[in-house]
Backbone of each chain as ProteinMPNN parsed JSONL, in Angstrom:
{"seq_chain_A": "MQLLAISPDSNERSQALAERLRARYRFLTDRDLTVTRRYGLVHARGGNKGQDVPRPTTVVIDRQGIVRWLSLADNIQVRPEPGDVSRAVRGL", "coords_chain_A": {"N_chain_A": [[-12.106, -25.865, -61.251], [-9.971, -25.063, -58.575], [-6.376, -25.988, -57.557], [-5.263, -25.239, -54.24], [-2.137, -25.639, -52.84], [-0.809, -25.258, -50.217], [1.459, -24.388, -47.835], [4.551, -24.5, -45.327], [6.968, -24.262, -46.994], [9.371, -22.156, -48.449], [8.939, -20.148, -51.012], [11.026, -20.693, -53.643], [11.306, -23.379, -53.501], [8.893, -24.229, -53.438], [8.257, -23.826, -56.009], [9.557, -25.357, -57.435], [9.033, -27.645, -56.99], [6.385, -27.264, -58.207], [7.318, -27.006, -60.633], [8.387, -29.919, -60.764], [6.092, -31.387, -60.675], [4.422, -30.744, -62.773], [1.951, -29.699, -62.452], [-1.802, -28.797, -61.32], [-2.203, -27.393, -59.493], [-2.033, -24.552, -57.643], [0.787, -23.224, -55.176], [1.259, -22.196, -52.537], [2.465, -20.12, -50.331], [3.042, -20.612, -46.919], [4.577, -19.436, -44.612], [4.736, -18.636, -41.664], [2.954, -20.352, -40.944], [1.018, -18.421, -40.585], [-1.97, -18.657, -41.343], [-2.505, -21.422, -41.542], [-2.674, -22.019, -38.763], [-4.498, -20.078, -38.519], [-7.199, -21.635, -39.577], [-7.105, -23.781, -37.75], [-5.194, -25.745, -38.191], [-2.457, -27.168, -37.237], [-0.109, -28.844, -36.325], [1.727, -29.328, -33.554], [4.58, -28.965, -33.026], [4.989, -31.071, -34.734], [7.19, -31.534, -36.709], [10.59, -32.439, -38.024], [12.263, -31.681, -36.925], [11.162, -30.66, -34.671], [9.569, -28.508, -35.289], [6.883, -26.646, -35.732], [4.687, -27.945, -37.646], [2.196, -27.986, -41.17], [-0.968, -29.946, -40.3], [-1.391, -32.69, -42.091], [-4.302, -31.744, -44.318], [-7.43, -31.513, -46.283], [-8.871, -29.452, -47.912], [-12.632, -29.019, -49.507], [-14.09, -26.614, -51.438], [-16.692, -25.089, -51.972], [-18.57, -22.947, -55.105], [-19.643, -21.159, -53.423], [-18.056, -20.019, -51.673], [-18.067, -21.798, -49.3], [-17.244, -24.086, -46.954], [-17.523, -28.0, -48.307], [-16.399, -30.782, -48.098], [-14.007, -32.17, -46.123], [-11.359, -33.343, -44.939], [-9.217, -34.548, -43.02], [-6.186, -35.413, -41.527], [-5.212, -37.995, -39.189], [-2.717, -39.4, -38.719], [0.696, -38.72, -39.888], [1.113, -40.268, -42.137], [-0.787, -40.788, -43.691], [-2.898, -39.905, -46.489], [-6.142, -38.389, -48.535], [-8.2, -40.33, -50.487], [-7.615, -40.175, -53.472], [-9.687, -40.953, -55.388], [-12.134, -40.018, -53.748], [-11.859, -37.131, -53.074], [-12.249, -35.802, -55.471], [-14.878, -37.001, -56.273], [-15.904, -35.814, -53.837], [-15.576, -32.83, -55.382], [-17.297, -33.338, -57.76], [-19.493, -32.161, -59.192], [-19.971, -29.807, -57.666]], "CA_chain_A": [[-11.147, -26.241, -60.218], [-8.72, -24.669, -58.753], [-6.033, -27.009, -56.699], [-3.974, -24.723, -53.676], [-1.55, -26.363, -52.002], [-0.466, -24.715, -48.586], [2.886, -25.331, -46.705], [5.113, -23.442, -44.952], [8.233, -24.05, -48.024], [9.924, -21.53, -49.082], [8.555, -19.97, -53.001], [11.671, -21.177, -54.33], [11.354, -24.82, -53.193], [7.423, -24.553, -54.0], [7.91, -23.585, -57.91], [10.381, -26.318, -57.403], [7.979, -28.645, -56.501], [5.481, -26.925, -59.357], [7.635, -27.853, -62.238], [8.5, -31.079, -61.163], [4.997, -32.27, -60.772], [3.756, -30.459, -63.948], [0.595, -30.202, -61.808], [-2.875, -27.465, -61.915], [-1.724, -27.095, -58.093], [-1.216, -23.46, -57.19], [1.582, -23.573, -54.363], [0.797, -20.97, -51.452], [3.638, -20.327, -48.717], [2.175, -19.822, -45.274], [6.047, -19.29, -43.986], [5.259, -18.405, -40.256], [1.67, -20.314, -40.373], [-0.123, -17.676, -39.906], [-3.066, -19.018, -42.16], [-2.544, -22.147, -41.035], [-2.787, -21.472, -37.164], [-6.398, -19.691, -37.921], [-7.436, -22.483, -40.134], [-6.973, -24.772, -36.904], [-4.578, -27.328, -38.78], [-1.174, -26.53, -36.715], [0.207, -30.207, -35.941], [2.188, -28.888, -33.136], [5.865, -30.296, -32.715], [5.197, -32.429, -35.253], [8.122, -31.528, -37.646], [11.492, -33.736, -38.255], [13.502, -30.747, -36.037], [10.671, -30.241, -33.584], [9.233, -27.544, -35.021], [5.089, -27.065, -35.524], [4.165, -28.171, -39.256], [0.165, -28.695, -41.038], [-1.852, -30.943, -40.136], [-2.486, -32.989, -43.575], [-5.991, -31.452, -44.434], [-7.671, -31.125, -47.758], [-10.281, -28.979, -47.963], [-13.109, -28.856, -50.25], [-14.788, -25.046, -50.91], [-17.752, -24.287, -52.993], [-18.037, -21.592, -55.184], [-20.121, -19.605, -52.468], [-16.573, -19.64, -50.313], [-18.792, -22.673, -48.25], [-16.64, -25.621, -47.023], [-18.007, -28.574, -48.254], [-15.821, -31.924, -47.768], [-12.453, -32.069, -45.357], [-10.012, -34.377, -44.568], [-7.798, -34.418, -41.834], [-5.226, -36.604, -40.73], [-4.78, -38.15, -37.628], [-1.221, -39.923, -38.628], [1.114, -38.214, -40.699], [1.341, -41.271, -43.316], [-2.286, -41.415, -44.613], [-3.635, -39.019, -46.952], [-7.129, -38.934, -48.966], [-8.184, -41.127, -51.422], [-8.019, -39.317, -54.54], [-11.398, -40.75, -55.886], [-12.587, -39.632, -52.751], [-11.466, -35.499, -53.382], [-12.405, -35.762, -56.863], [-16.005, -37.015, -56.053], [-16.444, -34.178, -53.345], [-15.765, -31.86, -56.06], [-17.97, -33.33, -59.157], [-21.177, -31.881, -58.878], [-20.177, -28.281, -57.334]], "C_chain_A": [[-10.163, -25.98, -60.352], [-7.533, -25.185, -57.608], [-5.327, -25.621, -55.362], [-3.436, -25.386, -52.941], [-1.29, -25.275, -51.28], [0.73, -25.524, -48.077], [3.592, -24.297, -46.481], [6.461, -23.224, -45.675], [8.069, -23.009, -48.415], [9.162, -21.219, -51.048], [9.521, -20.389, -54.191], [11.37, -23.159, -54.513], [9.689, -25.192, -53.533], [7.27, -24.642, -55.472], [8.961, -24.811, -58.248], [9.69, -27.733, -58.011], [7.149, -28.706, -57.712], [5.814, -27.41, -60.662], [7.647, -29.473, -62.021], [7.092, -31.644, -61.372], [4.178, -31.582, -62.292], [2.165, -30.231, -63.378], [-0.62, -28.539, -61.566], [-2.699, -27.025, -60.724], [-1.56, -25.097, -58.239], [-0.049, -23.478, -55.535], [1.829, -22.325, -53.391], [1.96, -20.856, -50.894], [3.458, -19.537, -47.755], [3.633, -20.03, -44.014], [5.723, -19.413, -42.448], [3.564, -19.33, -39.741], [0.565, -20.152, -39.919], [-1.673, -18.138, -40.464], [-3.424, -20.304, -41.718], [-3.17, -22.62, -39.696], [-4.384, -21.305, -37.57], [-7.233, -20.542, -38.386], [-7.861, -23.695, -38.554], [-6.23, -26.296, -37.058], [-3.317, -27.126, -38.278], [-1.036, -28.574, -35.926], [1.694, -29.736, -35.336], [3.68, -29.442, -32.373], [6.241, -30.954, -33.609], [6.711, -32.542, -36.352], [9.446, -32.299, -37.032], [12.382, -32.799, -36.639], [12.383, -30.308, -34.625], [9.756, -29.225, -33.567], [7.875, -27.602, -35.449], [4.993, -26.892, -37.455], [2.639, -28.285, -39.414], [0.128, -29.946, -40.877], [-2.783, -31.649, -41.422], [-3.798, -32.626, -43.791], [-6.037, -31.498, -46.314], [-9.026, -30.778, -47.661], [-11.157, -28.957, -49.362], [-14.225, -27.562, -50.326], [-15.727, -25.083, -52.223], [-17.713, -22.803, -53.933], [-19.024, -20.621, -54.422], [-18.847, -19.409, -50.893], [-17.435, -20.511, -49.134], [-17.69, -24.079, -48.283], [-17.665, -27.164, -47.162], [-18.101, -30.073, -48.121], [-14.316, -31.437, -46.901], [-12.059, -33.315, -44.932], [-9.241, -34.204, -43.548], [-7.194, -35.317, -41.311], [-5.122, -36.743, -39.207], [-3.239, -39.421, -37.523], [-0.767, -39.616, -40.282], [1.579, -38.968, -41.822], [0.499, -41.172, -44.081], [-2.706, -40.094, -45.505], [-4.861, -39.495, -48.072], [-7.458, -39.37, -49.939], [-8.443, -39.785, -52.775], [-9.454, -38.837, -55.496], [-12.766, -39.98, -55.239], [-13.117, -37.71, -52.993], [-12.217, -35.619, -54.481], [-14.349, -36.227, -56.796], [-16.488, -36.114, -55.235], [-16.622, -32.805, -54.114], [-16.614, -31.797, -56.819], [-19.112, -33.037, -57.897], [-21.448, -30.262, -58.228], [-20.174, -27.334, -58.409]], "O_chain_A": [[-9.387, -26.174, -61.288], [-7.803, -24.685, -56.516], [-4.683, -24.849, -56.072], [-4.179, -25.942, -52.132], [-1.595, -24.203, -51.804], [0.936, -26.73, -47.943], [3.488, -23.262, -47.139], [7.176, -22.294, -45.299], [6.962, -22.607, -48.774], [9.02, -22.035, -51.959], [9.157, -20.467, -55.365], [11.291, -23.866, -55.518], [9.342, -26.331, -53.844], [6.429, -25.31, -56.074], [9.093, -25.134, -59.429], [9.807, -28.466, -58.993], [7.027, -29.766, -58.327], [5.119, -27.963, -61.514], [7.101, -30.242, -62.812], [6.964, -32.419, -62.32], [3.242, -32.25, -62.731], [1.246, -30.693, -64.055], [-0.175, -27.395, -61.664], [-3.131, -25.873, -60.701], [-0.837, -24.618, -59.113], [-0.717, -24.051, -54.674], [2.715, -21.523, -53.686], [2.622, -21.876, -51.084], [3.594, -18.321, -47.614], [3.621, -20.598, -42.922], [6.383, -20.264, -41.851], [3.032, -19.156, -38.645], [-0.335, -20.769, -39.35], [-2.578, -17.802, -39.701], [-4.618, -20.473, -41.467], [-4.043, -23.484, -39.616], [-5.297, -22.033, -37.18], [-8.296, -20.498, -37.768], [-8.931, -24.302, -38.518], [-6.418, -27.384, -36.514], [-2.702, -26.712, -39.26], [-1.83, -29.197, -35.221], [2.686, -29.677, -36.062], [3.763, -30.165, -31.38], [7.36, -31.461, -33.691], [7.164, -33.642, -36.67], [9.479, -32.715, -35.874], [12.896, -33.313, -35.646], [12.841, -29.685, -33.667], [9.157, -28.853, -32.557], [7.512, -28.769, -35.597], [5.205, -25.932, -38.197], [1.86, -28.538, -38.495], [0.917, -30.836, -41.192], [-3.958, -31.499, -41.757], [-4.576, -33.446, -43.302], [-5.176, -31.51, -47.194], [-10.017, -31.469, -47.425], [-10.484, -28.879, -50.39], [-15.1, -27.452, -49.467], [-15.286, -25.102, -53.372], [-17.057, -21.807, -53.629], [-19.173, -19.45, -54.771], [-18.859, -18.932, -49.758], [-17.514, -19.966, -48.034], [-17.413, -24.822, -49.224], [-18.453, -27.44, -46.258], [-19.158, -30.7, -48.043], [-13.712, -30.397, -47.162], [-12.827, -34.217, -44.597], [-8.47, -33.248, -43.642], [-7.779, -36.086, -40.548], [-4.994, -35.9, -38.319], [-2.882, -40.068, -36.539], [-1.301, -39.928, -41.346], [2.43, -38.436, -42.536], [0.754, -41.414, -45.261], [-2.807, -39.105, -44.78], [-4.814, -40.634, -48.537], [-6.919, -38.691, -50.814], [-9.231, -38.843, -52.849], [-9.993, -37.83, -55.955], [-13.815, -39.563, -55.729], [-14.241, -37.212, -53.05], [-13.362, -35.411, -54.08], [-15.039, -35.476, -57.485], [-17.468, -35.481, -55.628], [-17.402, -31.906, -53.802], [-17.098, -30.685, -57.031], [-19.423, -33.326, -56.742], [-22.508, -29.637, -58.211], [-20.333, -26.136, -58.177]]}, "seq_chain_B": "MTRYWPALLSVALSLGAVAGYVSLLRVPVIRNHPALYLTAFALATAIAALASWRAARWPNLAALVFSAALLVLGGYFHFVLARIPTTAPALRVGEPAPDFTLPDAAGAPVTLASFRDRTPVVLVFYRGYW", "coords_chain_B": {"N_chain_B": [[22.236, -74.853, -46.522], [19.768, -74.827, -47.884], [18.056, -75.523, -45.753], [17.382, -73.456, -44.301], [15.734, -72.128, -45.353], [13.232, -71.576, -44.094], [14.065, -69.0, -42.137], [15.495, -67.619, -44.548], [13.228, -66.777, -45.887], [12.004, -65.334, -43.87], [13.238, -62.929, -43.541], [13.301, -61.926, -46.296], [11.105, -61.725, -46.379], [10.674, -58.935, -44.752], [12.667, -57.162, -44.946], [11.326, -56.819, -47.81], [9.553, -55.511, -47.441], [9.895, -53.638, -46.47], [11.176, -52.559, -48.413], [8.869, -52.295, -50.534], [7.537, -50.404, -49.487], [8.49, -48.048, -49.05], [8.854, -47.63, -52.099], [6.888, -47.524, -53.387], [5.831, -45.523, -51.901], [3.92, -43.275, -53.475], [1.837, -44.702, -54.055], [-1.658, -44.162, -53.43], [-3.323, -46.956, -52.449], [-1.225, -47.873, -51.193], [0.321, -46.663, -49.31], [-1.9, -45.066, -47.846], [-2.481, -47.309, -45.981], [-0.872, -48.064, -43.926], [-0.713, -50.408, -41.776], [-0.121, -52.546, -43.474], [2.648, -52.648, -43.77], [3.339, -53.678, -41.183], [1.965, -55.829, -40.77], [2.762, -57.713, -42.663], [5.671, -57.648, -41.431], [5.106, -58.601, -38.792], [4.4, -61.408, -39.579], [6.295, -62.4, -40.874], [8.466, -62.455, -38.435], [6.798, -64.15, -37.144], [7.235, -66.309, -38.168], [10.238, -66.844, -38.505], [10.024, -67.296, -35.46], [8.363, -69.538, -35.569], [10.892, -71.594, -36.881], [12.776, -70.73, -35.253], [12.241, -72.186, -32.993], [11.536, -74.78, -33.602], [14.663, -75.397, -34.352], [16.965, -74.266, -32.729], [19.066, -72.777, -34.231], [21.623, -70.516, -35.397], [21.36, -69.075, -37.823], [17.746, -69.294, -37.563], [17.609, -67.594, -35.222], [18.928, -65.709, -35.974], [17.285, -64.085, -37.767], [14.89, -63.815, -36.278], [15.421, -62.173, -34.201], [15.696, -59.756, -36.132], [13.548, -59.836, -37.459], [11.427, -58.992, -35.69], [12.582, -57.262, -34.361], [12.421, -54.949, -36.771], [9.398, -55.561, -36.024], [9.181, -53.846, -33.985], [9.803, -51.802, -34.243], [8.589, -50.483, -36.085], [6.136, -50.611, -35.013], [6.081, -48.571, -33.157], [6.92, -46.599, -34.591], [4.407, -46.375, -36.629], [2.599, -46.142, -34.643], [2.706, -44.508, -32.53], [5.089, -42.118, -33.248], [4.063, -41.617, -35.623], [1.286, -40.619, -34.806], [-1.142, -38.172, -35.234], [-2.05, -35.575, -32.671], [-5.561, -35.122, -32.087], [-6.94, -32.171, -32.631], [-9.002, -29.438, -32.209], [-10.412, -28.68, -35.676], [-10.286, -25.296, -36.789], [-12.812, -25.091, -39.093], [-15.576, -26.317, -40.315], [-18.17, -28.373, -42.057], [-20.501, -27.548, -44.139], [-20.24, -24.903, -43.275], [-18.669, -21.122, -44.127], [-15.339, -21.051, -45.355], [-12.824, -19.76, -43.723], [-11.278, -16.442, -45.313], [-8.232, -15.667, -46.984], [-5.032, -14.226, -47.636], [-2.378, -15.183, -49.704], [1.18, -15.7, -50.566], [1.916, -17.045, -54.385], [4.191, -19.298, -55.847], [5.615, -17.587, -57.522], [5.988, -15.491, -56.116], [3.21, -13.738, -56.156], [0.144, -11.943, -54.902], [-2.788, -14.762, -53.395], [-5.957, -14.311, -53.259], [-8.423, -16.571, -51.132], [-10.815, -15.381, -51.574], [-11.338, -14.301, -54.126], [-11.761, -16.317, -55.902], [-14.907, -17.013, -55.994], [-17.705, -17.571, -56.996], [-16.74, -17.956, -59.027], [-15.339, -20.789, -59.435], [-14.988, -24.4, -57.968], [-13.158, -24.612, -54.891], [-10.092, -26.728, -54.085], [-8.148, -26.813, -51.294], [-4.898, -27.784, -50.102], [-3.325, -28.222, -47.288], [0.181, -29.397, -46.695], [2.877, -30.997, -45.574], [5.419, -30.093, -46.061], [9.084, -29.502, -46.902], [10.595, -28.423, -45.253]], "CA_chain_B": [[21.676, -73.468, -46.614], [18.556, -75.683, -47.782], [17.087, -76.294, -44.32], [17.232, -72.404, -43.802], [14.736, -71.145, -46.31], [11.939, -70.114, -43.421], [15.101, -67.975, -41.859], [15.331, -66.591, -45.768], [11.8, -66.005, -46.054], [11.376, -64.327, -43.413], [14.348, -61.822, -43.567], [13.103, -61.235, -47.403], [9.67, -60.638, -46.37], [11.128, -57.852, -43.633], [13.147, -56.248, -46.757], [10.058, -56.722, -49.108], [7.931, -54.94, -46.964], [10.625, -51.917, -46.319], [11.709, -51.832, -49.702], [7.745, -52.117, -51.284], [6.269, -49.623, -49.019], [9.354, -46.547, -49.511], [9.165, -47.093, -53.878], [5.217, -47.415, -53.53], [4.978, -44.308, -51.548], [2.978, -42.801, -54.317], [0.13, -45.191, -54.758], [-2.541, -43.819, -52.511], [-3.47, -47.725, -51.473], [0.397, -48.49, -49.989], [0.295, -45.257, -48.266], [-2.823, -45.241, -47.147], [-2.784, -48.281, -45.555], [0.393, -48.372, -43.323], [-0.889, -51.321, -41.45], [0.387, -53.894, -44.431], [4.006, -53.22, -43.52], [3.119, -53.665, -39.963], [1.735, -57.097, -41.036], [4.212, -58.361, -43.131], [7.037, -57.655, -40.29], [4.453, -59.685, -38.127], [4.412, -62.872, -39.974], [8.393, -62.296, -40.874], [8.237, -62.892, -37.11], [6.464, -65.716, -36.899], [8.243, -67.517, -39.177], [11.331, -67.059, -37.618], [9.553, -68.141, -34.026], [8.659, -71.089, -35.49], [12.129, -71.722, -37.499], [14.042, -71.187, -34.157], [11.6, -73.084, -31.841], [12.342, -76.027, -34.437], [16.0, -75.801, -34.483], [17.468, -73.058, -31.918], [20.791, -71.968, -34.847], [22.141, -68.951, -35.475], [20.26, -67.895, -39.187], [16.775, -68.805, -37.173], [17.374, -67.053, -34.057], [18.968, -64.042, -36.219], [16.046, -63.652, -38.088], [13.895, -63.586, -35.262], [15.931, -60.537, -33.656], [15.893, -59.033, -37.141], [12.244, -58.968, -38.283], [10.863, -58.938, -34.471], [13.135, -55.042, -33.816], [11.225, -54.733, -37.502], [7.892, -55.173, -36.072], [8.996, -52.796, -32.684], [10.051, -50.665, -34.531], [7.241, -50.21, -36.95], [4.69, -50.335, -34.526], [6.463, -47.584, -32.422], [6.823, -45.22, -35.411], [3.248, -46.359, -36.646], [1.477, -46.078, -33.552], [3.527, -43.2, -31.6], [5.457, -41.435, -33.759], [3.127, -40.911, -36.493], [0.018, -40.132, -34.423], [-1.242, -36.594, -34.823], [-2.58, -35.28, -31.724], [-6.749, -34.275, -32.768], [-6.971, -30.887, -32.006], [-10.447, -28.659, -33.056], [-9.9, -27.384, -36.833], [-11.797, -24.054, -36.948], [-13.683, -25.337, -39.97], [-16.917, -27.197, -40.276], [-18.553, -28.577, -43.278], [-21.258, -26.581, -44.181], [-19.72, -23.103, -42.961], [-17.713, -20.234, -45.047], [-13.222, -20.906, -45.401], [-12.392, -18.388, -43.54], [-10.326, -16.337, -46.267], [-6.908, -15.458, -46.738], [-3.856, -13.834, -49.015], [-0.927, -16.083, -49.645], [1.79, -15.189, -52.112], [1.804, -17.987, -54.66], [5.814, -19.713, -55.629], [6.452, -16.61, -57.648], [5.412, -14.226, -55.28], [2.273, -13.289, -56.551], [-0.511, -12.722, -54.019], [-3.705, -15.53, -54.037], [-7.437, -14.302, -52.449], [-9.193, -16.99, -51.737], [-12.333, -15.169, -52.025], [-10.922, -13.848, -55.269], [-12.588, -17.424, -56.685], [-15.898, -16.798, -55.337], [-18.69, -17.431, -57.678], [-16.108, -18.59, -60.686], [-14.702, -22.402, -59.583], [-14.563, -24.811, -56.566], [-11.292, -25.048, -54.925], [-9.418, -27.604, -53.501], [-7.047, -26.706, -50.123], [-4.211, -29.311, -49.62], [-2.143, -28.397, -46.33], [0.876, -30.318, -46.699], [3.867, -30.922, -44.064], [6.641, -29.344, -47.038], [10.204, -30.076, -46.862], [11.44, -27.14, -43.806]], "C_chain_B": [[20.048, -73.848, -46.519], [17.566, -75.019, -46.565], [17.018, -74.53, -43.641], [16.625, -71.707, -44.51], [13.457, -70.478, -45.045], [12.628, -69.071, -42.828], [14.878, -67.063, -42.999], [14.174, -65.734, -45.886], [11.519, -64.874, -44.962], [11.895, -63.224, -43.016], [13.894, -60.846, -44.708], [11.852, -60.487, -47.354], [10.056, -59.094, -45.308], [11.667, -56.748, -44.758], [12.352, -56.135, -47.549], [9.146, -55.735, -48.553], [8.236, -53.617, -46.976], [10.506, -51.557, -47.522], [10.005, -51.266, -50.78], [7.332, -50.422, -50.928], [7.116, -47.956, -49.523], [9.178, -46.464, -51.065], [7.576, -47.064, -54.355], [4.596, -46.346, -53.232], [3.996, -43.639, -52.229], [1.848, -43.421, -54.345], [-0.231, -45.12, -53.604], [-2.727, -45.399, -51.511], [-2.503, -48.25, -50.655], [0.45, -47.313, -49.254], [-0.654, -45.054, -47.586], [-3.235, -45.881, -45.518], [-1.116, -49.035, -45.132], [0.861, -49.702, -42.555], [-0.256, -52.832, -42.054], [2.023, -54.035, -44.242], [4.174, -53.4, -41.806], [3.023, -55.852, -40.179], [2.624, -58.239, -41.744], [5.389, -58.467, -42.135], [6.412, -58.671, -39.369], [4.274, -61.196, -38.369], [5.883, -63.273, -40.619], [8.311, -63.218, -39.546], [7.604, -64.309, -36.379], [6.54, -66.771, -37.324], [9.235, -67.886, -38.838], [11.115, -67.908, -36.414], [9.639, -69.527, -34.386], [9.867, -71.742, -36.224], [12.791, -72.233, -36.053], [13.004, -72.011, -32.988], [12.101, -74.663, -32.714], [13.578, -76.595, -34.254], [16.521, -74.24, -34.164], [18.928, -72.911, -32.786], [20.3, -70.998, -35.044], [21.315, -68.381, -36.822], [19.286, -68.263, -38.691], [16.832, -67.764, -36.651], [17.35, -64.892, -35.152], [17.76, -63.056, -37.298], [14.874, -63.264, -37.667], [13.942, -62.298, -34.585], [15.837, -60.174, -34.854], [14.46, -58.544, -37.811], [11.36, -58.788, -36.643], [11.415, -57.518, -33.752], [12.541, -54.945, -35.131], [10.294, -53.681, -36.688], [8.014, -53.972, -35.063], [9.106, -51.892, -33.276], [9.184, -50.005, -35.902], [6.488, -49.901, -36.495], [5.205, -49.453, -33.873], [6.034, -46.673, -33.769], [4.934, -44.988, -36.02], [1.8, -45.212, -35.947], [1.971, -44.497, -32.683], [3.941, -42.192, -32.417], [4.766, -40.578, -35.057], [2.029, -40.53, -36.294], [-0.092, -38.515, -34.47], [-2.092, -36.385, -33.707], [-4.657, -34.655, -32.646], [-6.56, -33.405, -32.002], [-8.276, -29.874, -32.608], [-10.053, -28.504, -34.292], [-11.28, -25.838, -36.516], [-12.36, -23.918, -38.134], [-14.261, -26.624, -39.98], [-17.519, -27.417, -42.003], [-19.896, -28.039, -42.988], [-21.317, -24.667, -43.831], [-18.646, -22.361, -44.189], [-16.403, -20.741, -44.874], [-13.001, -19.452, -44.875], [-11.266, -17.618, -44.562], [-8.655, -15.296, -45.89], [-6.219, -15.149, -48.132], [-2.455, -14.506, -48.622], [0.47, -15.756, -50.575], [2.027, -16.514, -52.639], [3.704, -18.661, -54.942], [6.342, -18.663, -56.887], [6.151, -15.724, -56.78], [4.439, -13.627, -55.267], [1.011, -13.313, -55.499], [-1.975, -13.338, -54.205], [-4.568, -15.174, -52.721], [-7.534, -15.424, -52.316], [-10.32, -16.633, -52.175], [-12.181, -14.18, -53.396], [-11.715, -15.232, -56.708], [-14.226, -17.367, -56.663], [-16.813, -16.79, -56.548], [-17.93, -17.635, -59.49], [-15.525, -19.975, -60.465], [-14.604, -22.677, -57.716], [-13.057, -24.553, -56.353], [-10.703, -25.73, -53.785], [-8.689, -27.436, -52.578], [-6.746, -27.309, -49.745], [-3.123, -28.175, -48.908], [-1.273, -29.667, -46.535], [2.076, -29.661, -45.824], [4.95, -29.979, -44.843], [7.75, -30.26, -46.475], [11.001, -29.519, -45.843], [12.506, -27.153, -44.558]], "O_chain_B": [[19.253, -73.49, -45.65], [16.619, -74.234, -46.62], [16.597, -74.407, -42.491], [16.862, -70.502, -44.434], [12.945, -69.359, -45.05], [11.995, -68.016, -42.852], [14.296, -65.989, -42.849], [14.072, -64.509, -45.959], [10.954, -63.797, -45.153], [11.29, -62.478, -42.246], [13.907, -59.618, -44.621], [11.488, -59.409, -47.823], [9.246, -58.185, -45.485], [11.095, -55.764, -45.227], [12.546, -55.16, -48.276], [8.169, -55.246, -49.119], [7.509, -52.669, -47.272], [9.925, -50.535, -47.885], [9.939, -50.265, -51.494], [6.975, -49.532, -51.7], [6.58, -47.023, -50.121], [9.314, -45.33, -51.524], [7.164, -46.667, -55.445], [3.515, -45.945, -53.665], [3.035, -43.345, -51.518], [0.822, -42.807, -54.638], [0.365, -45.675, -52.681], [-2.47, -45.406, -50.307], [-2.716, -48.921, -49.645], [0.883, -47.595, -48.136], [-0.352, -44.786, -46.424], [-3.814, -45.448, -44.521], [-0.469, -49.955, -45.633], [2.007, -50.148, -42.499], [0.002, -53.858, -41.425], [2.648, -55.076, -44.443], [5.283, -53.199, -41.312], [3.781, -56.754, -39.821], [3.003, -59.34, -41.343], [6.031, -59.517, -42.138], [7.115, -59.647, -39.104], [4.045, -62.029, -37.492], [6.347, -64.407, -40.746], [8.133, -64.436, -39.566], [7.898, -65.09, -35.474], [6.094, -67.879, -37.025], [9.464, -69.093, -38.752], [11.727, -68.957, -36.212], [10.388, -70.412, -33.973], [9.688, -72.947, -36.049], [13.165, -73.351, -35.699], [13.622, -72.367, -31.985], [12.963, -75.436, -32.297], [13.796, -77.79, -34.054], [16.529, -73.294, -34.951], [19.951, -72.921, -32.101], [19.154, -70.551, -34.985], [20.703, -67.313, -36.775], [18.661, -67.357, -39.242], [16.297, -66.801, -37.2], [16.691, -63.852, -35.168], [17.55, -61.853, -37.452], [14.01, -62.622, -38.265], [13.011, -61.519, -34.382], [16.711, -60.936, -34.44], [14.189, -57.498, -38.401], [10.311, -58.189, -36.883], [10.854, -56.876, -32.864], [11.396, -54.711, -34.744], [10.172, -52.465, -36.537], [7.151, -53.097, -35.131], [8.461, -50.911, -32.906], [9.479, -48.955, -36.473], [5.795, -49.007, -36.981], [4.104, -48.922, -33.729], [4.927, -46.145, -33.884], [4.297, -43.938, -35.932], [0.926, -44.394, -36.235], [1.188, -43.586, -32.413], [3.191, -41.216, -32.417], [4.875, -39.393, -35.373], [1.423, -40.046, -37.25], [0.675, -37.746, -33.89], [-3.069, -37.133, -33.739], [-4.748, -33.908, -33.621], [-6.114, -33.551, -30.864], [-8.193, -29.72, -33.827], [-8.928, -28.011, -34.212], [-12.456, -25.639, -36.214], [-12.539, -22.758, -38.505], [-13.728, -27.71, -39.752], [-17.258, -26.656, -42.935], [-20.395, -28.037, -41.862], [-22.064, -23.715, -44.059], [-17.977, -23.02, -44.986], [-16.353, -20.959, -43.663], [-13.01, -18.368, -45.459], [-10.22, -18.262, -44.637], [-8.249, -14.597, -44.962], [-6.533, -15.527, -49.261], [-1.732, -14.397, -47.632], [0.052, -15.532, -51.711], [2.337, -17.359, -51.799], [4.463, -18.355, -54.023], [7.489, -18.878, -57.278], [6.141, -14.726, -57.501], [4.407, -12.764, -54.389], [0.669, -14.431, -55.113], [-2.647, -12.734, -55.04], [-4.271, -15.473, -51.565], [-6.884, -16.011, -53.18], [-10.93, -17.284, -53.023], [-13.035, -13.311, -53.573], [-12.023, -15.068, -57.889], [-14.709, -17.861, -57.682], [-16.624, -15.786, -57.235], [-18.408, -17.506, -60.617], [-15.132, -20.439, -61.536], [-14.37, -21.954, -56.748], [-12.128, -24.368, -57.139], [-10.828, -25.311, -52.635], [-7.887, -28.328, -52.854], [-7.44, -27.934, -48.943], [-2.339, -27.462, -49.535], [-1.77, -30.793, -46.559], [2.276, -28.496, -45.48], [5.367, -29.036, -44.17], [7.612, -31.312, -45.852], [12.056, -30.072, -45.532], [13.502, -26.511, -44.227]]}, "name": "protein", "num_of_chains": 2, "seq": "MQLLAISPDSNERSQALAERLRARYRFLTDRDLTVTRRYGLVHARGGNKGQDVPRPTTVVIDRQGIVRWLSLADNIQVRPEPGDVSRAVRGLMTRYWPALLSVALSLGAVAGYVSLLRVPVIRNHPALYLTAFALATAIAALASWRAARWPNLAALVFSAALLVLGGYFHFVLARIPTTAPALRVGEPAPDFTLPDAAGAPVTLASFRDRTPVVLVFYRGYW"}
């Protein structure tokens, strides 16, 4: 399983986070939200300076490239339960 | 001082809820149930209101103002500021995920389709630090 974490953060910022978490994530930079926008996951003016930011979202994709599970936040404080994500990945 | 224990309890409950939520933000059960801090603020407000009703002295009234202010601010944050307007995502369960190529932390391009037939992928879109 490959974890890809996508945000508008710069490469340097993502690298620092990756080292701090020592996670199996690969941090990808979507600087101008092109991919986030293509996925329909922009939270318009949701940033602390009124800028557009990604809507917190987790997508599980199988080996054929098909979306198998989706979690879309409707509150910036809430994230999916880790157990739900691993259950969705298991068996793919 | 001991006669003001309900006022102290109210303030401690409010402050404890703030400290608990902030310090346990990485614990999913805390993070995903922000209504817990609103419940604590409401309880603190009720305790201080009851104390003020029984004895309208400044420590009780101060605790009431403090906890009620946190309840209003917390409610405004939770129900208004933290809401994400629902827009239709371009993703459907059972349909292909649109392909993309983005640079990783080292600047190397990563293409979603390169994982095809190799391994499942979990995409996590996060807000970042801006």
